Each structure stands twice: as C-alpha cells, then as structure tokens.
PASE-428717 format. One record per residue: x, y, z of N, C-alpha, C, O in turn; residue in three letters; chain; residue number from 1. Coordinates in steps of 0.05 Angstrom, whole numbers. Example, Ala and Ser with C-alpha at 12.3 -4.5 7.8 and 13.67 -1.06 7.14 Angstrom:
2
PT n.east n.north   n.up ca.east ca.north  ca.up c.east c.north   c.up o.east o.north   o.up rest kette  nr
PT    264    -114    156     246      -90    156    264     -66    156    285     -66    169  ALA     A   1
PT    257     -45    142     273      -21    143    258       1    157    268      23    161  SER     A   2
***
This chain:
215
PT n.east n.north   n.up ca.east ca.north  ca.up c.east c.north   c.up o.east o.north   o.up rest kette  nr
PT   -843     401   -528    -837      419   -505   -837     448   -515   -825     454   -535  MET     A   1
PT   -851     464   -502    -854      492   -510   -842     511   -490   -854     517   -469  ASN     A   2
PT   -817     520   -496    -803      538   -478   -806     567   -487   -804     572   -511  PHE     A   3
PT   -811     585   -469    -812      613   -476   -786     626   -466   -781     626   -442  THR     A   4
PT   -770     637   -484    -744      647   -477   -740     674   -491   -742     676   -515  PHE     A   5
PT   -735     694   -475    -729      720   -486   -699     726   -480   -689     718   -460  GLU     A   6
PT   -687     740   -499    -659      747   -496   -654     762   -469   -667     781   -463  LYS     A   7
PT   -634     752   -455    -627      764   -429   -644     755   -407   -642     766   -385  GLY     A   8
PT   -662     735   -412    -680      726   -391   -677     696   -386   -669     682   -405  SER     A   9
PT   -683     687   -362    -683      658   -356   -711     648   -350   -715     628   -337  LEU     A  10
PT   -731     662   -361    -758      655   -356   -765     628   -368   -784     614   -359  ASP     A  11
PT   -749     619   -388    -755      593   -401   -752     570   -381   -765     549   -384  PHE     A  12
PT   -735     574   -360    -731      553   -340   -757     548   -325   -762     525   -317  LEU     A  13
PT   -773     568   -322    -798      565   -307   -818     548   -322   -836     536   -310  LYS     A  14
PT   -815     548   -349    -834      533   -365   -828     503   -367   -844     488   -377  SER     A  15
PT   -804     495   -355    -797      467   -356   -811     452   -333   -808     459   -310  ILE     A  16
PT   -828     433   -340    -842      419   -319   -833     390   -318   -816     382   -333  ASN     A  17
PT   -844     375   -299    -836      347   -295   -841     330   -320   -825     312   -326  LYS     A  18
PT   -863     336   -334    -869      321   -358   -847     325   -379   -839     306   -393  LYS     A  19
PT   -838     350   -382    -817      355   -402   -792     340   -395   -779     328   -413  ASP     A  20
PT   -784     340   -369    -760      326   -361   -762     296   -365   -744     283   -374  LEU     A  21
PT   -786     286   -359    -791      257   -362   -788     249   -392   -776     229   -398  PHE     A  22
PT   -801     265   -409    -800      259   -438   -771     260   -448   -763     244   -465  MET     A  23
PT   -756     280   -438    -728      282   -447   -712     258   -437   -695     247   -452  PHE     A  24
PT   -717     249   -413    -703      226   -402   -710     201   -418   -692     184   -425  PHE     A  25
PT   -736     197   -425    -744      175   -441   -731     175   -468   -723     154   -479  VAL     A  26
PT   -729     199   -480    -716      201   -506   -687     192   -505   -678     178   -523  PHE     A  27
PT   -672     200   -484    -644      192   -481   -642     162   -478   -624     149   -490  ILE     A  28
PT   -660     151   -461    -659      122   -457   -664     106   -482   -651      87   -488  VAL     A  29
PT   -685     115   -498    -691      102   -523   -668     104   -543   -662      85   -557  LEU     A  30
PT   -655     127   -543    -633      131   -561   -609     113   -554   -597     101   -571  LEU     A  31
PT   -604     111   -528    -582       93   -519   -589      64   -525   -571      49   -533  ALA     A  32
PT   -614      57   -521    -623       29   -526   -620      22   -556   -613       0   -564  ALA     A  33
PT   -627      42   -573    -627       38   -601   -599      33   -612   -594      16   -630  LEU     A  34
PT   -579      47   -601    -552       45   -610   -534      31   -589   -510      36   -588  PHE     A  35
PT   -546      14   -573    -532        1   -551   -508     -15   -561   -486     -12   -551  ARG     A  36
PT   -512     -32   -581    -491      -49   -591   -468     -33   -603   -445     -39   -599  GLU     A  37
PT   -476     -11   -618    -455        6   -630   -438      19   -609   -414      21   -611  GLU     A  38
PT   -452      29   -587    -437       42   -566   -419      23   -551   -396      29   -546  ILE     A  39
PT   -429      -1   -546    -412      -22   -532   -388     -29   -549   -366     -33   -539  LYS     A  40
PT   -393     -32   -575    -371      -39   -593   -349     -18   -594   -326     -24   -593  GLU     A  41
PT   -358       7   -595    -338       29   -596   -322      30   -570   -298      34   -571  GLN     A  42
PT   -336      27   -547    -321       28   -522   -302       4   -520   -280       7   -510  LEU     A  43
PT   -311     -19   -529    -294      -43   -528   -269     -39   -546   -247     -46   -538  HIS     A  44
PT   -273     -28   -570    -251      -24   -588   -231      -4   -577   -207      -8   -580  LEU     A  45
PT   -241      17   -564    -223       37   -553   -206      25   -530   -182      29   -529  GLN     A  46
PT   -219      10   -513    -205       -3   -491   -185     -24   -501   -163     -26   -492  GLN     A  47
PT   -194     -39   -521    -177      -59   -533   -152     -47   -546   -130     -57   -543  LYS     A  48
PT   -156     -24   -560    -134      -11   -574   -113      -1   -554    -89      -4   -558  ASP     A  49
PT   -123      12   -532    -105       22   -512    -90       0   -499    -65       2   -495  ILE     A  50
PT   -103     -21   -492     -91      -44   -479    -70     -57   -498    -48     -63   -490  PHE     A  51
PT    -79     -62   -522     -62      -75   -542    -37     -59   -547    -15     -70   -550  ALA     A  52
PT    -40     -32   -550     -17      -15   -555      3     -17   -533     27     -18   -537  GLU     A  53
PT     -7     -16   -508      11      -18   -485     26     -44   -484     50     -45   -478  GLY     A  54
PT     12     -66   -489      24      -92   -489     44     -95   -511     66    -106   -507  ILE     A  55
PT     37     -85   -535      56      -87   -557     82     -72   -552    103     -82   -557  ASP     A  56
PT     80     -48   -541     103      -32   -534    121     -46   -513    145     -47   -516  ASP     A  57
PT    108     -58   -493     122      -71   -472    136     -96   -483    160    -101   -476  GLN     A  58
PT    123    -111   -499     135     -135   -511    158    -129   -529    179    -142   -529  LEU     A  59
PT    155    -108   -545     177      -99   -563    201     -89   -547    224     -95   -554  GLU     A  60
PT    196     -74   -526     218      -65   -509    232     -88   -496    257     -88   -495  LEU     A  61
PT    217    -107   -485     230     -131   -473    246    -147   -493    267    -158   -487  GLU     A  62
PT    236    -148   -518     251     -162   -539    278    -148   -543    299    -161   -545  TYR     A  63
PT    278    -121   -545     303     -106   -548    322    -111   -525    346    -115   -529  GLU     A  64
PT    311    -111   -501     328     -114   -477    340    -142   -476    363    -146   -470  LEU     A  65
PT    324    -163   -483     334     -190   -483    355    -194   -505    373    -210   -502  ASN     A  66
PT    352    -180   -527     372     -181   -548    399    -169   -539    420    -179   -545  ASP     A  67
PT    397    -147   -523     421     -134   -512    434    -153   -492    459    -155   -491  ILE     A  68
PT    418    -167   -476     428     -187   -457    445    -208   -472    467    -214   -462  VAL     A  69
PT    436    -218   -494     450     -238   -509    476    -227   -521    497    -240   -521  LYS     A  70
PT    474    -202   -531     497     -190   -544    521    -186   -526    544    -190   -534  THR     A  71
PT    516    -178   -501     537     -170   -483    540    -190   -459    555    -184   -440  TYR     A  72
PT    527    -212   -460     529     -232   -439    520    -222   -412    532    -229   -392  GLY     A  73
PT    499    -206   -412     489     -195   -387    473    -216   -372    464    -236   -383  LEU     A  74
PT    471    -211   -346     452     -227   -330    426    -213   -328    404    -225   -329  ASP     A  75
PT    427    -186   -325     403     -170   -324    408    -143   -338    430    -133   -339  TYR     A  76
PT    386    -132   -348     387     -104   -357    360     -92   -349    339    -103   -353  ILE     A  77
PT    361     -68   -336     337      -55   -326    336     -26   -336    356     -13   -338  ASN     A  78
PT    312     -17   -342     307       11   -349    293      24   -325    271      16   -317  VAL     A  79
PT    307      43   -313     297       56   -288    291      85   -293    307     100   -305  ASN     A  80
PT    267      94   -285     259      121   -288    254     134   -261    245     121   -242  LEU     A  81
PT    259     160   -259     256      175   -234    227     185   -231    214     191   -251  PHE     A  82
PT    218     187   -206     192      199   -200    192     208   -171    211     202   -156  HIS     A  83
PT    171     223   -163     170      234   -136    164     214   -115    172     217    -92  ASN     A  84
PT    149     193   -122     142      173   -102    121     183    -83    104     199    -90  GLY     A  85
PT    123     174    -58     103      180    -38    109     207    -25    131     219    -29  THR     A  86
PT     90     217    -10      93      243      3     91     238     33     73     224     43  VAL     A  87
PT    109     250     48     110      246     77     88     264     90     75     280     77  SER     A  88
PT     85     261    117      66      277    132     72     306    130     54     323    132  ALA     A  89
PT     98     313    127     106      341    126    103     352     98    107     376     93  SER     A  90
PT     95     335     79      91      344     52    115     341     34    114     348     11  GLY     A  91
PT    137     330     45     161      326     29    159     302     11    150     281     19  TYR     A  92
PT    167     306    -14     166      284    -34    192     268    -32    214     279    -36  HIS     A  93
PT    189     242    -26     212      225    -25    219     218    -54    205     203    -68  PHE     A  94
PT    242     228    -64     249      222    -92    256     193    -95    272     182    -80  LYS     A  95
PT    243     181   -115     247      152   -119    251     145   -149    250     163   -166  LYS     A  96
PT    256     120   -153     259      110   -181    247      82   -182    245      68   -162  MET     A  97
PT    237      75   -206     225       49   -210    234      37   -236    239      51   -255  SER     A  98
PT    236      10   -236     243       -4   -260    218      -8   -277    198     -19   -267  CYS     A  99
PT    218       1   -302     195       -1   -319    197     -24   -339    177     -33   -350  ILE     A 100
PT    221     -35   -342     225      -57   -361    250     -72   -354    269     -60   -344  ALA     A 101
PT    250     -98   -360     273     -115   -352    279    -136   -373    260    -147   -386  GLU     A 102
PT    304    -141   -378     313     -163   -394    332    -180   -377    344    -170   -359  GLY     A 103
PT    333    -206   -383     349     -224   -366    356    -250   -381    345    -256   -401  LYS     A 104
PT    375    -264   -369     382     -290   -378    358    -309   -372    344    -304   -353  GLN     A 105
PT    354    -329   -389     332     -347   -385    332    -361   -358    311    -368   -348  LEU     A 106
PT    355    -366   -348     357     -381   -322    355    -363   -298    358    -372   -275  ASN     A 107
PT    350    -337   -302     348     -319   -280    319    -312   -273    302    -311   -291  LYS     A 108
PT    314    -309   -247     287     -301   -238    282    -272   -244    300    -256   -241  LEU     A 109
PT    258    -264   -251     252     -235   -256    254    -220   -229    247    -230   -208  PRO     A 110
PT    263    -195   -231     266     -178   -207    251    -152   -209    251    -136   -191  ARG     A 111
PT    238    -148   -232     225     -122   -237    206    -114   -215    203     -91   -207  ILE     A 112
PT    191    -134   -204     171     -129   -183    184    -120   -157    171    -108   -140  HIS     A 113
PT    210    -125   -154     225     -117   -129    238     -90   -133    249     -79   -114  LYS     A 114
PT    238     -80   -157     253      -55   -163    234     -32   -167    238     -15   -185  LEU     A 115
PT    213     -30   -151     194       -9   -152    197      10   -128    201       1   -105  GLN     A 116
PT    194      36   -133     195       57   -112    220      55    -95    219      57    -70  ASN     A 117
PT    243      53   -108     268       53    -93    275      82    -86    273     100   -103  TRP     A 118
PT    283      86    -61     292      113    -53    319     118    -67    337     102    -66  VAL     A 119
PT    322     142    -79     346      149    -94    370     154    -76    393     150    -85  ILE     A 120
PT    366     163    -52     388      172    -34    413     154    -34    435     164    -37  ALA     A 121
PT    410     127    -31     435      110    -30    450     110    -57    474     104    -57  PRO     A 122
PT    437     117    -79     449      117   -105    457     145   -115    468     148   -137  PHE     A 123
PT    452     166    -98     454      193   -109    481     201   -120    483     215   -140  LYS     A 124
PT    503     191   -108     530      197   -118    534     185   -145    545     198   -163  GLU     A 125
PT    527     159   -148     530      146   -173    512     157   -195    519     160   -218  LYS     A 126
PT    487     165   -186     468      177   -205    478     204   -214    476     211   -238  ILE     A 127
PT    489     220   -196     500      246   -203    523     243   -223    526     259   -242  ALA     A 128
PT    540     223   -218     562      218   -236    553     208   -263    564     216   -284  GLU     A 129
PT    532     192   -263     520      182   -288    509     205   -304    512     206   -329  THR     A 130
PT    496     224   -291     485      248   -305    507     265   -316    505     275   -338  LYS     A 131
PT    528     269   -301     550      287   -309    566     275   -332    573     290   -351  ARG     A 132
PT    572     249   -330     590      237   -350    575     222   -373    586     217   -394  GLN     A 133
PT    549     216   -367     534      200   -387    533     171   -381    515     157   -389  GLY     A 134
PT    553     161   -366     554      133   -357    572     129   -334    590     146   -329  TRP     A 135
PT    569     107   -320     587       99   -298    591      69   -301    572      54   -303  VAL     A 136
PT    616      61   -301     623       32   -304    638      24   -279    658      35   -272  TYR     A 137
PT    627       3   -265     641       -9   -242    647     -37   -249    630     -55   -249  ILE     A 138
PT    672     -43   -255     681      -69   -264    678     -90   -242    671    -113   -247  ALA     A 139
PT    684     -82   -217     683     -100   -194    671     -86   -171    684     -70   -158  ASN     A 140
PT    645     -91   -165     631      -76   -144    644     -80   -116    643     -62   -100  LEU     A 141
PT    656    -103   -112     668     -108    -85    692     -90    -79    700     -88    -56  LYS     A 142
PT    703     -77   -100     725      -59    -96    717     -30    -95    734     -12    -92  LYS     A 143
PT    691     -25    -98     681        2    -97    683      14    -69    680       0    -49  ASP     A 144
PT    688      40    -68     691       54    -42    665      57    -27    665      60     -3  LYS     A 145
PT    643      58    -42     616       61    -30    607      34    -18    603      16    -34  ASP     A 146
PT    603      32      8     595        7     20    568      -4     10    564     -28     10  PRO     A 147
PT    551      14      0     525        5    -11    530     -12    -35    516     -32    -40  TYR     A 148
PT    550      -4    -51     556      -19    -76    575     -42    -71    573     -62    -85  PHE     A 149
PT    593     -39    -53     613      -60    -48    603     -83    -31    612    -105    -32  SER     A 150
PT    583     -77    -14     573      -97      5    544    -107      0    539    -131      0  GLN     A 151
PT    526     -88     -5     498      -95     -8    491    -107    -35    480    -129    -37  LEU     A 152
PT    498     -93    -57     490     -102    -84    501    -129    -90    487    -145   -102  ILE     A 153
PT    527    -136    -83     537     -163    -88    520    -185    -75    520    -208    -84  PRO     A 154
PT    506    -178    -53     489     -198    -40    465    -206    -57    453    -226    -53  LYS     A 155
PT    459    -188    -77     437     -194    -95    447    -210   -119    432    -215   -138  TRP     A 156
PT    472    -218   -119     483     -233   -141    494    -217   -164    498    -227   -186  GLY     A 157
PT    498    -191   -160     509     -173   -180    536    -163   -172    539    -153   -149  ILE     A 158
PT    556    -166   -189     584     -158   -182    596    -139   -202    619    -130   -198  ASN     A 159
PT    582    -132   -223     591     -111   -241    568     -97   -254    548    -110   -261  SER     A 160
PT    569     -71   -257     547      -55   -268    557     -34   -287    580     -24   -285  VAL     A 161
PT    541     -27   -306     546       -5   -324    520      11   -327    500       2   -337  PHE     A 162
PT    521      36   -316     498       53   -316    500      73   -340    520      86   -343  TYR     A 163
PT    478      75   -355     477       94   -378    454     113   -374    431     105   -371  VAL     A 164
PT    460     139   -375     440      159   -370    420     161   -393    427     157   -417  ALA     A 165
PT    395     167   -386     374      172   -406    364     201   -404    357     210   -382  LEU     A 166
PT    365     215   -426     358      243   -426    334     248   -446    333     235   -467  PHE     A 167
PT    317     266   -438     295      275   -456    303     301   -468    302     322   -454  ASP     A 168
PT    311     301   -493     321      326   -506    299     346   -511    305     369   -518  ASP     A 169
PT    274     338   -508     252      357   -513    249     377   -490    237     398   -494  ARG     A 170
PT    260     370   -467     258      388   -444    286     397   -435    304     381   -433  LYS     A 171
PT    288     423   -430     314      434   -422    311     449   -395    290     460   -389  LYS     A 172
PT    333     449   -380     333      464   -355    342     493   -360    346     500   -384  ASP     A 173
PT    346     509   -339     353      537   -343    380     540   -356    386     562   -367  SER     A 174
PT    397     519   -355     424      521   -367    424     508   -395    446     504   -407  LYS     A 175
PT    401     500   -405     399      488   -431    406     459   -433    409     448   -454  GLY     A 176
PT    407     446   -410     414      418   -409    389     401   -411    368     408   -400  ARG     A 177
PT    391     378   -425     368      360   -429    359     348   -402    375     344   -384  SER     A 178
PT    333     342   -400     322      332   -375    331     303   -370    328     285   -387  HIS     A 179
PT    343     298   -347     353      272   -339    329     256   -328    319     262   -306  PHE     A 180
PT    320     236   -342     296      221   -335    301     194   -322    283     183   -309  VAL     A 181
PT    325     183   -325     330      157   -313    356     145   -324    373     160   -334  GLY     A 182
PT    359     119   -322     383      107   -332    378      77   -338    359      65   -327  TYR     A 183
PT    396      66   -354     395       37   -359    417      24   -342    439      34   -341  ILE     A 184
PT    410       2   -330     429      -13   -313    436     -39   -327    419     -57   -329  SER     A 185
PT    461     -42   -336     472      -67   -347    485     -81   -324    501     -69   -310  PHE     A 186
PT    478    -106   -318     488     -119   -295    498    -148   -301    486    -163   -316  ALA     A 187
PT    521    -154   -288     533     -181   -291    537    -194   -264    542    -179   -244  TRP     A 188
PT    535    -220   -262     538     -234   -237    568    -236   -229    574    -240   -206  SER     A 189
PT    586    -233   -248     614     -234   -243    628    -208   -250    617    -192   -265  LYS     A 190
PT    651    -203   -239     667     -179   -246    674    -180   -276    677    -201   -287  ALA     A 191
PT    675    -156   -288     680     -155   -317    705    -137   -322    716    -125   -303  THR     A 192
PT    713    -136   -347     737     -120   -354    734    -110   -383    749    -117   -400  ASN     A 193
PT    713     -94   -387     707      -84   -414    726     -61   -421    733     -44   -404  PHE     A 194
PT    733     -59   -447     748      -37   -457    729     -14   -463    705     -18   -466  LYS     A 195
PT    741      10   -466     724       33   -471    708      30   -497    685      40   -497  GLU     A 196
PT    719      18   -517     703       15   -542    679      -2   -538    658       2   -551  LYS     A 197
PT    681     -22   -520     658      -39   -514    637     -23   -499    613     -26   -504  ASP     A 198
PT    645      -6   -481     627       11   -466    613      31   -485    589      37   -481  LEU     A 199
PT    628      42   -504     616       60   -523    594      46   -539    572      58   -544  VAL     A 200
PT    599      22   -547     578        6   -562    554       1   -545    531       3   -554  ASN     A 201
PT    558      -6   -520     536      -10   -501    520      15   -497    495      15   -496  MET     A 202
PT    534      38   -494     521       63   -489    502      70   -513    481      82   -508  GLU     A 203
PT    510      63   -537     494       69   -561    467      53   -561    449      61   -575  LYS     A 204
PT    466      32   -545     442       15   -545    418      31   -533    395      22   -536  GLU     A 205
PT    424      53   -519     402       68   -507    383      79   -528    359      84   -522  LYS     A 206
PT    392      82   -553     375       92   -575    352      72   -580    330      80   -588  GLU     A 207
PT    357      46   -575     336       26   -578    315      28   -556    293      18   -559  ARG     A 208
PT    323      40   -534     306       42   -510    289      68   -511    265      68   -504  ILE     A 209
PT    302      90   -518     290      116   -516    264     118   -532    245     132   -524  LEU     A 210
PT    262     104   -555     238      107   -571    213      96   -557    190     103   -565  GLU     A 211
PT    217      80   -537     194       69   -522    186      85   -498    164      82   -487  TYR     A 212
PT    205     102   -488     199      117   -464    197     147   -469    186     162   -452  ILE     A 213
PT    208     157   -491     206      185   -498    188     187   -522    196     183   -544  ILE     A 214
PT    162     195   -517     142      197   -538    129     224   -538    111     229   -555  LYS     A 215
***
C-alpha cells in the first residue's frame, strides 16, 4: 500500500482504495487464524482465573462463617452490605442492603437468596445504633420495643441477634470517620444471654470477614 502523507495534511486518506482495505482485512483475518488457538487459550485462561478466584474467595469466606457458627452455636450468620438498589420514577435511590455470604447450621435451609435488595428503612434505627456503637445485641427479640423486631423477625425463626458493624478504614467522611459499609448478623433461633466478654470475642470475628470484602 502506497500512502502519500504530508505533515499537516490528510491527503493520504484519499489514496486509500478498496483494494488496500481488502488486503488489510485479509491480513488481519490470516493473523487471527494463525494464532487462533493461542488467542482462545489466553481468553479461556483469563476467564477461568477470574471465575476460579471468585469461587475460591466465596468458599473460603463460607468456611470462615461456618466455623463461627460452630464456635458460638449460631443458627445463621450473614454478611450484609449496603447499596443504592433500584431507582424510582422520580429518580430517588431506594437505599437497600443485600446478603453477600451466609453461614448456617447443617440442618437449616439457606436463606441468602431471600436476603437480597432489602429496603433499609425498617432497620434504620438498629443500623444507626450499630454504626454509632459498633454493635447491637438483642438477647430476646420478642421483648424489643420495635414491632418489626419483636413481631416480624421471630416469625422467621430468629429470636436473638447480634449485629456487628463493618467499616472500610480506607475511606473517611468529612468528620474523619471510616466508611460504614455493612454489618454481620449473628442469629439464634432461641433467646440468648451472652456476657459482654462473649460479645467482645464475637465482635473480633469481623477481622476474618473484612479481608474478603475490603480489598
């Protein structure tokens, strides 16, 4: 192909004809055909690595959660993260949260698929308290003053919860506080009576969780 190009000029474009374009296209096709297997292998390896890494992280996180279940006699443990969720017709973002990982007793049915895109509003007081204090412990949900917790949650077979806040220390707000990204929910089917030292030990378990969600 013979292009004539002078500095500051686009005259070389006029010299490109259909034959030149065809030959360039044939060259690309031949090159792709020649290295077809290598290209396919590289794409396959990249996809496999991404998939495998995600599965490995999820399996390791679930292993940690199930170990915590055994240690504290939990029925369920969930890792919940906040997000904007859907957008209404007016453009308002409905603030929501979703469970990204779950641990449970072997005889319990998984609930993670039911814990997606939950509206935060019914939990906002408990969530605000969890953010402020770092955790919230409700020994007996049926005695809680909030009807959502005293009446609705027990219907799901949960009668005691311990919420532990998750913070991303890499991000700070205008007051220098770490970004509140979600919380861990420790849940029991029966009312509990843990001492503060037990709660402190449970709260420390968040370090096993953070390495999988704060990267």
